[in-house]
MARSE-997168 format. One record per residue (C-alpha): y, z, x; residue in three letters. Coordinates in nm, 2 decimals. Example, Ala and Ser with C-alpha at 12.3 -4.5 7.8 and 13.67 -1.06 7.14 Angstrom:
BEGIN
{north->-0.45, up->0.78, east->1.23, resn->ALA}
{north->-0.11, up->0.71, east->1.37, resn->SER}
This chain:
BEGIN
{north->-15.81, up->-3.43, east->28.33, resn->MET}
{north->-15.47, up->-3.43, east->28.14, resn->LYS}
{north->-15.35, up->-3.80, east->28.04, resn->HIS}
{north->-14.97, up->-3.79, east->28.02, resn->ALA}
{north->-14.78, up->-3.89, east->27.67, resn->ALA}
{north->-14.69, up->-4.21, east->27.58, resn->ARG}
{north->-14.38, up->-4.25, east->27.44, resn->VAL}
{north->-14.32, up->-4.53, east->27.17, resn->LEU}
{north->-13.98, up->-4.71, east->27.13, resn->PRO}
{north->-13.83, up->-4.59, east->26.72, resn->ILE}
{north->-13.85, up->-4.98, east->26.63, resn->GLY}
{north->-14.21, up->-5.00, east->26.72, resn->LEU}
{north->-14.34, up->-4.65, east->26.55, resn->ILE}
{north->-14.12, up->-4.82, east->26.25, resn->ALA}
{north->-14.35, up->-5.15, east->26.28, resn->ILE}
{north->-14.66, up->-4.94, east->26.26, resn->LEU}
{north->-14.60, up->-4.73, east->26.02, resn->SER}
{north->-14.53, up->-5.02, east->25.79, resn->LEU}
{north->-14.82, up->-5.18, east->25.89, resn->SER}
{north->-15.08, up->-4.94, east->25.86, resn->LEU}
{north->-14.96, up->-4.80, east->25.52, resn->THR}
{north->-14.91, up->-5.17, east->25.38, resn->GLY}
{north->-14.55, up->-5.05, east->25.25, resn->CYS}
{north->-14.25, up->-5.22, east->25.31, resn->GLY}
{north->-13.92, up->-5.07, east->25.39, resn->LEU}
{north->-13.75, up->-5.04, east->25.12, resn->GLU}
{north->-14.04, up->-4.85, east->24.91, resn->THR}
{north->-14.04, up->-4.61, east->25.22, resn->LEU}
{north->-13.68, up->-4.54, east->25.19, resn->VAL}
{north->-13.68, up->-4.54, east->24.80, resn->GLY}
{north->-14.00, up->-4.31, east->24.82, resn->SER}
{north->-13.74, up->-4.03, east->24.85, resn->GLN}
{north->-13.53, up->-4.10, east->24.49, resn->LYS}
{north->-13.68, up->-4.07, east->24.16, resn->THR}
{north->-13.76, up->-4.43, east->24.02, resn->VAL}
{north->-13.68, up->-4.38, east->23.65, resn->TYR}
{north->-13.81, up->-4.71, east->23.52, resn->SER}
{north->-14.02, up->-4.94, east->23.68, resn->THR}
{north->-14.24, up->-5.29, east->23.62, resn->ASN}
{north->-14.52, up->-5.22, east->23.81, resn->ASP}
{north->-14.79, up->-5.03, east->23.68, resn->ALA}
{north->-14.84, up->-4.97, east->24.08, resn->LYS}
{north->-14.57, up->-4.80, east->24.13, resn->GLU}
{north->-14.64, up->-4.51, east->23.86, resn->LEU}
{north->-14.70, up->-4.20, east->24.05, resn->THR}
{north->-14.95, up->-3.92, east->23.98, resn->ASP}
{north->-14.86, up->-3.62, east->23.78, resn->ASP}
{north->-14.64, up->-3.83, east->23.61, resn->GLN}
{north->-14.60, up->-3.94, east->23.19, resn->ALA}
{north->-14.42, up->-4.22, east->23.14, resn->TYR}
{north->-14.34, up->-4.45, east->22.83, resn->VAL}
{north->-14.47, up->-4.75, east->22.80, resn->TRP}
{north->-14.23, up->-4.99, east->22.56, resn->HIS}
{north->-14.25, up->-5.33, east->22.54, resn->GLY}
{north->-14.04, up->-5.58, east->22.38, resn->ASN}
{north->-14.21, up->-5.72, east->22.00, resn->LYS}
{north->-14.43, up->-5.96, east->22.21, resn->THR}
{north->-14.54, up->-5.73, east->22.50, resn->GLY}
{north->-14.87, up->-5.68, east->22.56, resn->ASN}
{north->-14.96, up->-5.34, east->22.80, resn->ILE}
{north->-15.32, up->-5.46, east->22.90, resn->THR}
{north->-15.11, up->-5.77, east->23.07, resn->LYS}
{north->-14.82, up->-5.51, east->23.20, resn->ASP}
{north->-15.09, up->-5.29, east->23.37, resn->LEU}
{north->-15.28, up->-5.59, east->23.57, resn->GLU}
{north->-14.92, up->-5.75, east->23.70, resn->LYS}
{north->-14.58, up->-5.69, east->23.71, resn->PRO}
{north->-14.39, up->-5.71, east->23.38, resn->SER}
{north->-14.05, up->-5.95, east->23.35, resn->ARG}
{north->-13.85, up->-5.62, east->23.29, resn->GLN}
{north->-13.91, up->-5.29, east->23.37, resn->ASP}
{north->-14.18, up->-5.13, east->23.08, resn->VAL}
{north->-14.29, up->-4.85, east->23.23, resn->PHE}
{north->-14.00, up->-4.54, east->23.18, resn->PHE}
{north->-14.03, up->-4.22, east->23.37, resn->LEU}
{north->-14.03, up->-3.88, east->23.13, resn->CYS}
{north->-13.83, up->-3.65, east->23.34, resn->PRO}
{north->-13.93, up->-3.27, east->23.44, resn->LYS}
{north->-13.55, up->-3.16, east->23.37, resn->GLY}
{north->-13.44, up->-2.82, east->23.49, resn->ASP}
{north->-13.67, up->-2.58, east->23.40, resn->ILE}
{north->-13.71, up->-2.22, east->23.30, resn->ASN}
{north->-14.12, up->-2.23, east->23.33, resn->PHE}
{north->-14.21, up->-2.34, east->23.70, resn->LYS}
{north->-14.55, up->-2.30, east->23.76, resn->LYS}
{north->-14.62, up->-2.20, east->23.40, resn->GLU}
{north->-14.58, up->-2.52, east->23.28, resn->GLU}
{north->-14.85, up->-2.53, east->23.00, resn->THR}
{north->-14.92, up->-2.15, east->22.98, resn->SER}
{north->-14.92, up->-2.08, east->22.61, resn->GLU}
{north->-14.71, up->-1.68, east->22.67, resn->VAL}
{north->-14.43, up->-1.64, east->22.83, resn->SER}
{north->-14.23, up->-1.37, east->22.86, resn->GLU}
{north->-13.90, up->-1.52, east->22.85, resn->HIS}
{north->-13.76, up->-1.79, east->22.63, resn->PRO}
{north->-13.86, up->-2.13, east->22.78, resn->ARG}
{north->-13.58, up->-2.35, east->22.84, resn->SER}
{north->-13.53, up->-2.72, east->22.97, resn->ILE}
{north->-13.20, up->-2.82, east->23.10, resn->TRP}
{north->-13.07, up->-3.18, east->23.16, resn->ILE}
{north->-12.79, up->-3.32, east->23.35, resn->SER}
{north->-12.55, up->-3.58, east->23.19, resn->GLU}
{north->-12.68, up->-3.84, east->23.45, resn->GLU}
{north->-13.05, up->-3.76, east->23.37, resn->GLU}
{north->-13.00, up->-3.73, east->22.98, resn->ASP}
{north->-12.98, up->-4.08, east->22.98, resn->GLU}
{north->-13.29, up->-4.16, east->23.17, resn->LYS}
{north->-13.51, up->-3.98, east->22.90, resn->ILE}
{north->-13.76, up->-4.28, east->22.72, resn->PRO}
{north->-13.75, up->-4.26, east->22.36, resn->THR}
{north->-14.12, up->-4.34, east->22.20, resn->LEU}
{north->-14.18, up->-4.55, east->21.91, resn->TYR}
{north->-14.43, up->-4.59, east->21.67, resn->PRO}
{north->-14.66, up->-4.87, east->21.93, resn->GLY}
{north->-14.51, up->-4.75, east->22.21, resn->ASP}
{north->-14.79, up->-4.58, east->22.48, resn->HIS}
{north->-14.76, up->-4.27, east->22.62, resn->LEU}
{north->-14.89, up->-4.28, east->22.99, resn->LEU}
{north->-15.05, up->-4.03, east->23.18, resn->TYR}
{north->-15.17, up->-4.01, east->23.54, resn->ILE}
{north->-15.31, up->-3.76, east->23.75, resn->ALA}
{north->-15.60, up->-3.74, east->24.02, resn->LYS}
{north->-15.82, up->-3.48, east->23.82, resn->GLU}
{north->-15.87, up->-3.58, east->23.43, resn->MET}
{north->-15.71, up->-3.24, east->23.28, resn->PRO}
{north->-15.94, up->-3.03, east->23.03, resn->GLU}
{north->-15.72, up->-3.10, east->22.72, resn->GLN}
{north->-15.34, up->-3.23, east->22.65, resn->ILE}
{north->-15.05, up->-2.97, east->22.58, resn->VAL}
{north->-14.75, up->-3.10, east->22.40, resn->PHE}
{north->-14.49, up->-2.82, east->22.37, resn->GLU}
{north->-14.22, up->-2.92, east->22.13, resn->ARG}
{north->-13.87, up->-2.81, east->22.23, resn->PHE}
{north->-13.60, up->-2.79, east->22.00, resn->ALA}
{north->-13.24, up->-2.98, east->22.04, resn->ASP}
{north->-12.93, up->-2.75, east->22.10, resn->TYR}
{north->-12.69, up->-3.04, east->22.19, resn->GLY}
{north->-12.50, up->-3.00, east->22.48, resn->TYR}
{north->-12.31, up->-2.66, east->22.58, resn->SER}
{north->-12.25, up->-2.47, east->22.90, resn->ILE}
{north->-12.51, up->-2.40, east->23.13, resn->GLY}
{north->-12.66, up->-2.08, east->22.95, resn->ALA}
{north->-12.92, up->-2.01, east->22.72, resn->SER}
{north->-13.10, up->-1.75, east->22.57, resn->ASN}
{north->-12.79, up->-1.51, east->22.49, resn->LEU}
{north->-12.87, up->-1.16, east->22.29, resn->ILE}
{north->-12.74, up->-1.06, east->22.03, resn->ASP}
{north->-12.65, up->-0.67, east->22.09, resn->ASP}
{north->-12.67, up->-0.60, east->21.76, resn->GLY}
{north->-12.29, up->-0.58, east->21.68, resn->GLY}
{north->-12.21, up->-0.98, east->21.69, resn->GLY}
{north->-12.14, up->-0.95, east->22.10, resn->HIS}
{north->-12.36, up->-1.20, east->22.32, resn->TYR}
{north->-12.46, up->-1.10, east->22.64, resn->TYR}
{north->-12.73, up->-1.29, east->22.95, resn->ILE}
{north->-12.98, up->-1.02, east->23.04, resn->GLU}
{north->-12.87, up->-1.00, east->23.41, resn->TYR}
{north->-13.13, up->-0.84, east->23.57, resn->ALA}
{north->-13.41, up->-0.64, east->23.41, resn->GLY}
{north->-13.80, up->-0.63, east->23.53, resn->ALA}
{north->-13.65, up->-0.90, east->23.80, resn->ASP}
{north->-13.28, up->-0.82, east->23.92, resn->LYS}
{north->-13.29, up->-1.27, east->23.89, resn->ASP}
{north->-13.39, up->-1.20, east->23.53, resn->THR}
{north->-13.04, up->-1.38, east->23.51, resn->TYR}
{north->-13.26, up->-1.72, east->23.62, resn->LYS}
{north->-13.44, up->-1.74, east->23.28, resn->TYR}
{north->-13.06, up->-1.79, east->23.10, resn->SER}
{north->-12.88, up->-1.98, east->23.30, resn->ILE}
{north->-12.91, up->-2.36, east->23.45, resn->ASP}
{north->-12.88, up->-2.30, east->23.81, resn->MET}
{north->-12.87, up->-2.68, east->23.91, resn->GLU}
{north->-12.51, up->-2.64, east->23.70, resn->SER}
{north->-12.18, up->-2.52, east->23.78, resn->ASP}
{north->-12.28, up->-2.22, east->23.56, resn->ALA}
{north->-12.49, up->-2.11, east->23.89, resn->ALA}
{north->-12.16, up->-1.93, east->24.01, resn->GLN}
{north->-12.22, up->-1.68, east->23.76, resn->LEU}
{north->-12.51, up->-1.55, east->24.03, resn->ALA}
{north->-12.45, up->-1.31, east->24.23, resn->GLY}
{north->-12.32, up->-0.97, east->24.06, resn->PHE}
{north->-12.47, up->-0.64, east->24.19, resn->GLU}
{north->-12.56, up->-0.36, east->23.93, resn->ASN}
{north->-12.52, up->-0.53, east->23.64, resn->LEU}
{north->-12.81, up->-0.56, east->23.34, resn->SER}
{north->-12.59, up->-0.75, east->23.12, resn->ARG}
{north->-12.36, up->-1.04, east->23.09, resn->LEU}
{north->-12.13, up->-1.06, east->22.87, resn->TYR}
{north->-11.97, up->-1.38, east->22.72, resn->LEU}
{north->-11.69, up->-1.30, east->22.52, resn->ASP}
{north->-11.54, up->-1.61, east->22.45, resn->GLN}
{north->-11.57, up->-2.04, east->22.54, resn->ALA}
{north->-11.24, up->-2.19, east->22.55, resn->GLY}
{north->-11.05, up->-2.13, east->22.21, resn->GLU}
{north->-11.41, up->-2.05, east->22.03, resn->ILE}
{north->-11.50, up->-1.70, east->22.02, resn->LYS}
{north->-11.87, up->-1.61, east->22.08, resn->VAL}
{north->-12.03, up->-1.44, east->21.81, resn->SER}
{north->-12.30, up->-1.52, east->21.48, resn->ASN}
{north->-12.12, up->-1.85, east->21.40, resn->ASP}
{north->-12.10, up->-2.03, east->21.72, resn->THR}
{north->-12.42, up->-1.94, east->21.88, resn->VAL}
{north->-12.74, up->-2.16, east->21.82, resn->SER}
{north->-13.11, up->-2.05, east->21.74, resn->ASP}
{north->-13.15, up->-2.05, east->22.10, resn->GLY}
{north->-12.88, up->-1.87, east->22.26, resn->GLY}
{north->-12.70, up->-2.16, east->22.30, resn->THR}
{north->-12.23, up->-2.15, east->22.25, resn->VAL}
{north->-12.22, up->-2.44, east->22.00, resn->GLU}
{north->-11.95, up->-2.67, east->21.91, resn->GLY}
{north->-11.80, up->-2.72, east->22.23, resn->LEU}
{north->-11.72, up->-3.08, east->22.33, resn->THR}
{north->-11.96, up->-3.28, east->22.58, resn->LYS}
{north->-11.77, up->-3.27, east->22.92, resn->GLY}
{north->-11.51, up->-3.10, east->22.86, resn->LYS}
{north->-11.40, up->-2.80, east->23.05, resn->THR}
{north->-11.39, up->-2.49, east->22.92, resn->TYR}
{north->-11.23, up->-2.11, east->23.06, resn->THR}
{north->-11.51, up->-1.90, east->22.97, resn->CYS}
{north->-11.48, up->-1.55, east->22.98, resn->THR}
{north->-11.72, up->-1.31, east->23.09, resn->PHE}
{north->-11.76, up->-0.93, east->23.09, resn->TYR}
{north->-11.95, up->-0.73, east->23.36, resn->THR}
{north->-11.91, up->-0.34, east->23.16, resn->GLY}
{north->-11.53, up->-0.31, east->23.05, resn->THR}
{north->-11.39, up->-0.57, east->23.38, resn->TYR}
{north->-11.32, up->-0.94, east->23.27, resn->TYR}
{north->-11.37, up->-1.25, east->23.48, resn->GLN}
{north->-11.28, up->-1.57, east->23.36, resn->ASP}
{north->-11.50, up->-1.88, east->23.47, resn->PHE}
{north->-11.46, up->-2.28, east->23.46, resn->SER}
{north->-11.75, up->-2.40, east->23.32, resn->LEU}
{north->-11.84, up->-2.82, east->23.19, resn->LYS}
{north->-12.02, up->-2.84, east->22.90, resn->ALA}
{north->-12.22, up->-3.12, east->23.06, resn->ASP}
{north->-12.58, up->-2.96, east->22.97, resn->VAL}
{north->-12.84, up->-3.10, east->22.72, resn->HIS}
{north->-12.98, up->-2.79, east->22.65, resn->SER}
{north->-13.33, up->-2.75, east->22.48, resn->PHE}
{north->-13.57, up->-2.46, east->22.37, resn->GLY}
{north->-13.96, up->-2.42, east->22.33, resn->SER}
{north->-14.09, up->-2.47, east->21.92, resn->MET}
{north->-14.41, up->-2.52, east->21.90, resn->GLU}
{north->-14.72, up->-2.61, east->22.07, resn->ARG}
{north->-14.99, up->-2.83, east->22.01, resn->PHE}
{north->-15.33, up->-2.92, east->22.22, resn->VAL}
{north->-15.47, up->-3.25, east->22.21, resn->THR}
{north->-15.80, up->-3.40, east->22.35, resn->HIS}
{north->-15.71, up->-3.72, east->22.23, resn->ASP}
{north->-15.67, up->-4.04, east->22.50, resn->TYR}
{north->-15.82, up->-4.35, east->22.59, resn->GLU}
{north->-15.91, up->-4.50, east->22.94, resn->PHE}
{north->-15.71, up->-4.83, east->22.99, resn->LEU}
{north->-15.93, up->-4.97, east->23.30, resn->HIS}
{north->-15.61, up->-4.92, east->23.51, resn->SER}
{north->-15.46, up->-4.59, east->23.72, resn->ASN}
{north->-15.31, up->-4.45, east->23.43, resn->CYS}
{north->-15.48, up->-4.29, east->23.04, resn->ILE}
{north->-15.30, up->-4.41, east->22.70, resn->SER}
{north->-15.26, up->-4.02, east->22.52, resn->ILE}
{north->-15.28, up->-4.07, east->22.16, resn->GLU}
{north->-14.93, up->-3.99, east->21.94, resn->ILE}
{north->-15.06, up->-3.71, east->21.68, resn->PRO}
{north->-15.03, up->-3.87, east->21.35, resn->GLY}
{north->-14.85, up->-3.48, east->21.22, resn->TYR}
{north->-14.56, up->-3.51, east->21.52, resn->PHE}
{north->-14.22, up->-3.54, east->21.37, resn->LYS}
{north->-13.86, up->-3.73, east->21.52, resn->THR}
{north->-13.80, up->-3.44, east->21.80, resn->GLY}
{north->-13.85, up->-3.37, east->22.21, resn->TYR}
{north->-14.20, up->-3.27, east->22.34, resn->TYR}
{north->-14.28, up->-3.19, east->22.74, resn->TYR}
{north->-14.62, up->-3.32, east->22.78, resn->VAL}
{north->-14.85, up->-3.15, east->23.00, resn->ASN}
{north->-14.62, up->-2.99, east->23.20, resn->GLY}
{north->-14.51, up->-3.26, east->23.35, resn->VAL}
{north->-14.18, up->-3.44, east->23.14, resn->GLY}
{north->-14.00, up->-3.48, east->22.86, resn->LEU}
{north->-13.97, up->-3.76, east->22.61, resn->PHE}
{north->-13.78, up->-3.82, east->22.25, resn->ARG}
{north->-14.03, up->-3.92, east->21.96, resn->TYR}
{north->-13.84, up->-4.12, east->21.66, resn->VAL}
{north->-14.13, up->-4.15, east->21.36, resn->SER}
{north->-14.16, up->-4.46, east->21.19, resn->GLY}
{north->-13.91, up->-4.33, east->20.89, resn->GLY}
{north->-13.62, up->-4.28, east->21.10, resn->ASN}
{north->-13.69, up->-4.56, east->21.40, resn->ALA}
{north->-13.47, up->-4.82, east->21.21, resn->GLU}
{north->-13.19, up->-4.52, east->21.18, resn->ASN}
{north->-13.15, up->-4.38, east->21.48, resn->TYR}
{north->-12.88, up->-4.47, east->21.69, resn->ASN}
{north->-13.03, up->-4.51, east->22.03, resn->GLY}
{north->-12.83, up->-4.30, east->22.20, resn->LYS}
{north->-12.95, up->-3.94, east->22.36, resn->PRO}
{north->-12.78, up->-3.76, east->22.05, resn->TYR}
{north->-12.80, up->-3.84, east->21.70, resn->ASP}
{north->-12.64, up->-3.60, east->21.52, resn->PRO}
{north->-12.77, up->-3.76, east->21.18, resn->ASP}
{north->-13.07, up->-3.69, east->21.25, resn->ILE}
{north->-13.27, up->-3.34, east->21.22, resn->ASN}
{north->-13.47, up->-3.32, east->21.59, resn->TRP}
{north->-13.59, up->-2.99, east->21.50, resn->ASN}
{north->-13.76, up->-2.98, east->21.15, resn->ASP}
{north->-14.05, up->-2.75, east->21.20, resn->PRO}
{north->-14.38, up->-2.87, east->21.20, resn->ILE}
{north->-14.58, up->-2.54, east->21.16, resn->ILE}
{north->-14.48, up->-2.36, east->20.89, resn->LEU}
{north->-14.45, up->-1.94, east->20.87, resn->TYR}
{north->-14.50, up->-1.68, east->20.60, resn->ASN}
{north->-14.25, up->-1.44, east->20.54, resn->GLU}
{north->-14.48, up->-1.20, east->20.77, resn->ASP}
{north->-14.49, up->-1.38, east->21.07, resn->GLY}
{north->-14.83, up->-1.57, east->20.98, resn->THR}
{north->-14.93, up->-1.85, east->21.00, resn->VAL}
{north->-14.88, up->-2.07, east->20.67, resn->LYS}
{north->-15.02, up->-2.40, east->20.76, resn->TYR}
{north->-15.03, up->-2.57, east->21.07, resn->ASP}
{north->-15.19, up->-2.99, east->21.10, resn->PRO}
{north->-15.32, up->-2.93, east->21.42, resn->SER}
{north->-15.55, up->-2.68, east->21.26, resn->ARG}
{north->-15.59, up->-2.82, east->20.95, resn->ILE}
{north->-15.96, up->-2.71, east->20.87, resn->GLU}
{north->-15.82, up->-2.33, east->20.88, resn->ASP}
{north->-15.56, up->-2.41, east->20.62, resn->PHE}
{north->-15.72, up->-2.67, east->20.39, resn->SER}
{north->-15.74, up->-2.58, east->20.03, resn->ASP}
{north->-15.85, up->-2.78, east->19.76, resn->GLU}
{north->-15.63, up->-2.90, east->19.51, resn->GLY}
{north->-15.30, up->-2.76, east->19.74, resn->GLN}
{north->-15.07, up->-2.96, east->19.85, resn->ASP}
{north->-14.95, up->-3.04, east->20.19, resn->ASP}
{north->-14.64, up->-2.87, east->20.29, resn->PRO}
{north->-14.57, up->-3.14, east->20.53, resn->ALA}
{north->-14.48, up->-3.34, east->20.23, resn->ASP}
{north->-14.20, up->-3.17, east->20.18, resn->SER}
{north->-14.01, up->-3.35, east->20.51, resn->ASP}
{north->-13.71, up->-3.51, east->20.40, resn->THR}
{north->-13.59, up->-3.64, east->20.78, resn->GLN}
{north->-13.36, up->-3.86, east->20.77, resn->LYS}
{north->-13.51, up->-4.20, east->20.66, resn->GLY}
{north->-13.83, up->-4.08, east->20.48, resn->GLU}
{north->-13.79, up->-4.08, east->20.12, resn->THR}
{north->-14.09, up->-3.92, east->19.90, resn->HIS}
{north->-14.19, up->-4.03, east->19.52, resn->ASP}
{north->-14.20, up->-3.77, east->19.28, resn->ASN}
């Protein structure tokens, strides 16, 4: 015997939904938006990392038990990345880049000594991967420009994949308009405003340097010998993969998250934790001098931790110190001269 389906009024459905989920309407509507900060640990979501930044009298145990008077949990944003589905991979075919918009740049949390890095997941990871990214400042939404050997720079447009350009172009920026060329292997960038693209104006991450944040530039690109101008805004904070570290050090907090220990050898810089989010770390030596803004030109954000020999082999890696310890040999890390850090002779 067939039963006729009963149609419930929309209002009643909404009431039932709220009753079953235990959520308020504001939570349901707001769940579609990214919550960058909160005072309540219950609002922290799975597969995310957060920085707990309490005031000097703050107590993380209390803040995890009940809401704080102010926001103390800050989300580590994912950004626009070119290594999707390979977030924790050790090897990638293309240079790994993160592009952060002006708006999201303001949301990157800063972790100071005394803060906690929290991680939430339904299943414990086998290891914690920290990938450090070099900061290349603000530029147009294009990275990983390649030198053709003659001082001219191009984007690898179509290689093994027809859309190889997506590894060099931030498709969430206005540079997405560069997509769509056909039968093109190299897209050359000759000029950005008055800046000639050359060895002197391209960073190690293949970004155009010297651009003013938020300013729009007429950029001249070449397809073959034909040029075309595009108006692109320097509103993308660009980062390129620099170093990678693995740790197993974390602490259970009798809550819905764990606290990941920051290795003592970490230097001031940007770190992507376990493939879920980016945070800014300011070490003790830089904490008093840091200007508190998304970018501080007076601090060396890219001072390497791992040191290499001239032949490219690893000379020093503090995460594998047992492999490099040599009785009577000074620690190469002692040569660190970041702003705010001094060493006795």
